[in-house]
C-alpha positions as CSV (number, residue, x, y, z in Angstrom):
1,M,15.6,-8.3,43.8
2,N,13.2,-7.6,41.0
3,D,11.5,-10.5,39.8
4,R,9.8,-9.1,36.8
5,K,10.4,-10.8,33.6
6,R,11.7,-8.1,31.0
7,E,9.8,-7.5,27.9
8,P,12.0,-7.6,24.4
9,G,13.1,-4.3,23.9
10,K,13.6,-3.6,27.7
11,G,16.8,-4.8,28.9
12,V,18.8,-2.4,30.9
13,G,20.6,0.4,28.8
14,E,18.2,-1.1,26.0
15,R,16.1,1.1,23.7
16,L,12.4,0.5,24.1
17,R,10.9,-1.1,20.9
18,I,7.4,-0.7,19.8
19,L,5.8,-3.9,19.1
20,S,2.5,-5.4,19.0
21,S,3.4,-8.5,19.5
22,A,6.2,-9.5,22.2
23,H,6.1,-13.2,21.8
24,L,7.5,-12.5,18.0
25,A,10.4,-10.2,19.1
26,T,12.2,-13.0,20.8
27,G,14.8,-15.3,19.6
28,P,17.0,-14.3,15.7
29,H,15.5,-11.1,13.6
30,A,13.9,-10.0,16.7
31,E,13.6,-6.6,15.3
32,L,11.5,-7.9,12.2
33,S,8.7,-7.6,15.2
34,E,9.2,-4.0,15.3
35,L,9.5,-3.5,11.8
36,E,6.2,-5.4,11.5
37,F,4.5,-3.0,13.4
38,G,5.9,-0.2,11.5
39,L,4.3,-1.7,8.4
40,I,1.1,-2.5,10.0
41,I,0.4,1.1,11.1
42,A,2.4,2.7,8.2
43,H,-0.5,0.6,6.5
44,N,-3.1,1.8,8.0
45,A,-2.7,5.3,7.8
46,F,-1.3,5.3,4.6
47,S,-5.1,3.8,3.7
48,R,-6.6,6.4,5.8
49,W,-4.5,8.9,3.6
50,V,-5.5,7.9,0.3
51,V,-8.9,7.3,1.1
52,R,-9.3,11.1,2.5
53,C,-7.9,12.3,0.1
54,M,-9.9,10.9,-2.2
55,A,-12.8,11.9,-0.3
56,A,-11.5,15.7,-0.4
57,A,-11.0,15.1,-4.0
58,G,-14.7,14.6,-4.5
59,E,-15.3,10.9,-4.6
60,A,-16.0,9.5,-0.8
61,E,-17.2,6.2,-2.0
62,L,-14.3,5.0,-2.7
63,A,-12.4,2.4,-0.4
64,I,-8.3,2.0,-0.8
65,T,-8.3,-0.9,-3.4
66,D,-10.6,1.4,-5.8
67,V,-8.3,4.2,-5.4
68,L,-4.8,2.1,-6.0
69,V,-6.8,0.3,-8.9
70,L,-7.4,3.9,-10.3
71,H,-4.2,4.8,-10.0
72,H,-2.9,2.0,-12.0
73,V,-5.4,2.0,-14.6
74,H,-4.5,5.5,-15.1
75,H,-0.4,5.0,-15.0
76,R,0.8,5.8,-17.8
77,Q,-2.3,6.3,-20.0
78,R,-2.1,3.0,-21.4
79,G,-4.7,0.4,-20.9
80,K,-3.8,-2.1,-18.3
81,K,-5.1,-6.1,-18.2
82,L,-7.2,-7.4,-15.1
83,A,-3.8,-9.6,-14.5
84,D,-1.6,-7.3,-15.3
85,I,-3.2,-4.9,-12.4
86,C,-3.7,-7.7,-10.0
87,F,0.3,-8.7,-10.5
88,T,1.5,-4.9,-10.2
89,L,-0.4,-4.2,-6.8
90,N,0.4,-7.8,-5.3
91,Y,-3.0,-8.6,-5.4
92,E,-3.7,-12.1,-5.2
93,D,-7.4,-12.3,-5.6
94,T,-8.4,-11.3,-9.1
95,H,-12.3,-10.9,-8.0
96,V,-11.4,-8.3,-5.5
97,I,-10.0,-6.3,-8.3
98,N,-12.5,-7.2,-10.7
99,Y,-14.9,-5.8,-8.5
100,S,-13.1,-2.9,-8.0
101,L,-12.6,-2.6,-11.8
102,K,-16.9,-2.9,-12.3
103,K,-17.4,-0.4,-9.2
104,L,-15.1,2.3,-10.8
105,A,-16.8,1.5,-14.3
106,G,-19.9,2.0,-12.7
107,M,-19.1,5.0,-11.5
108,G,-17.7,6.4,-14.7
109,L,-14.3,6.5,-13.6
110,V,-12.6,3.7,-16.1
111,R,-14.1,2.0,-18.9
112,G,-13.3,-1.5,-20.5
113,E,-12.1,-1.6,-23.7
114,K,-12.2,-5.8,-25.3
115,I,-9.3,-6.5,-27.8
116,G,-9.0,-9.9,-29.0
117,K,-10.0,-12.2,-25.7
118,E,-8.7,-9.7,-23.3
119,V,-10.5,-6.8,-21.9
120,F,-8.0,-3.4,-21.2
121,Y,-9.0,-0.7,-18.8
122,A,-8.5,3.0,-19.0
123,T,-9.5,5.7,-17.2
124,T,-12.4,7.9,-18.7
125,N,-12.0,12.0,-18.8
126,E,-13.8,12.0,-15.3
127,G,-11.5,9.3,-13.9
128,A,-8.5,11.8,-14.7
129,A,-9.7,14.8,-13.4
130,L,-10.6,13.0,-10.6
131,I,-6.9,11.7,-10.4
132,E,-5.6,15.5,-10.3
133,R,-7.6,16.7,-7.8
134,F,-6.4,13.4,-5.5
135,R,-2.6,15.3,-7.3
136,D,-3.6,19.0,-6.2
137,I,-4.9,17.8,-2.6
138,R,-2.0,15.5,-2.1
139,G,0.7,18.3,-3.1
140,R,-1.1,20.8,-0.5
141,C,-1.4,18.3,2.1
142,L,1.3,15.8,2.1
143,L,4.1,17.3,-0.1
144,P,4.7,20.5,2.5
145,S,5.1,18.1,5.4
146,I,8.0,16.3,4.0
147,E,11.5,17.2,5.5
148,G,14.2,16.2,7.7
149,E,15.5,12.3,6.4
150,L,12.1,12.1,4.5
151,A,13.2,14.8,2.3
152,D,16.2,13.1,0.8
153,D,14.9,11.8,-2.4
154,A,18.1,9.0,-2.4
155,S,16.8,7.8,1.0
156,L,13.0,7.3,-0.1
157,S,14.4,5.6,-2.8
158,D,16.3,3.2,-0.9
159,V,13.2,2.8,1.9
160,A,11.1,1.7,-1.2
161,R,13.7,-0.8,-2.5
162,R,13.9,-2.3,0.8
163,L,10.3,-2.8,0.9
164,R,9.9,-4.2,-2.3
165,M,12.8,-6.9,-0.9
166,L,10.3,-7.3,2.2
167,S,7.4,-8.2,-0.5
168,G,9.7,-10.6,-1.9
169,L,10.9,-12.7,1.4
170,Y,7.1,-12.5,2.9
171,D,5.5,-13.9,-0.7
172,Q,8.2,-16.6,-0.4
173,A,7.6,-17.4,3.1
174,A,3.4,-17.3,2.0
175,R,4.2,-20.1,-0.4
176,A,6.2,-21.8,2.0
177,A,3.6,-22.0,4.3
178,S,0.8,-22.5,2.1
179,S,3.1,-25.9,1.3
180,L,3.0,-27.4,4.9
């Protein structure tokens, strides 16, 4: 007789679930722990990719937040306010984004223009050129690897939609937890 306790996801005939926190993978919606581990490793892989792609594009001094801010500031080539950048990228701490904007401005990649009481940020020519080099490297290194299910644009859109739904659930849970 086997006295060893079975781990979640390792029952007879069940597939092995890849988890980082088996203690969270019991009870209702146990598969959420599997998804959360997927989010953790996807986030870290994506962050590593973005930073290394930017380094290959010619700017090795940017952290993941800096790269995301630079891309968003360049988005549709319209000036962006600090609050709007934080809101769109879902950053709660404006100081983190403000620090990134100052860093990018100091490097000559973005510039701020005061209009009324607000400062609107836009990419400089140097920032736009860096983003174009990033785009080229992304096209050469990442896009050729997209195949199978990932090559289905509708599937990718569905995953993106589901991730946005999950972010809403986690934001609501964070609000609930902060009121305990």
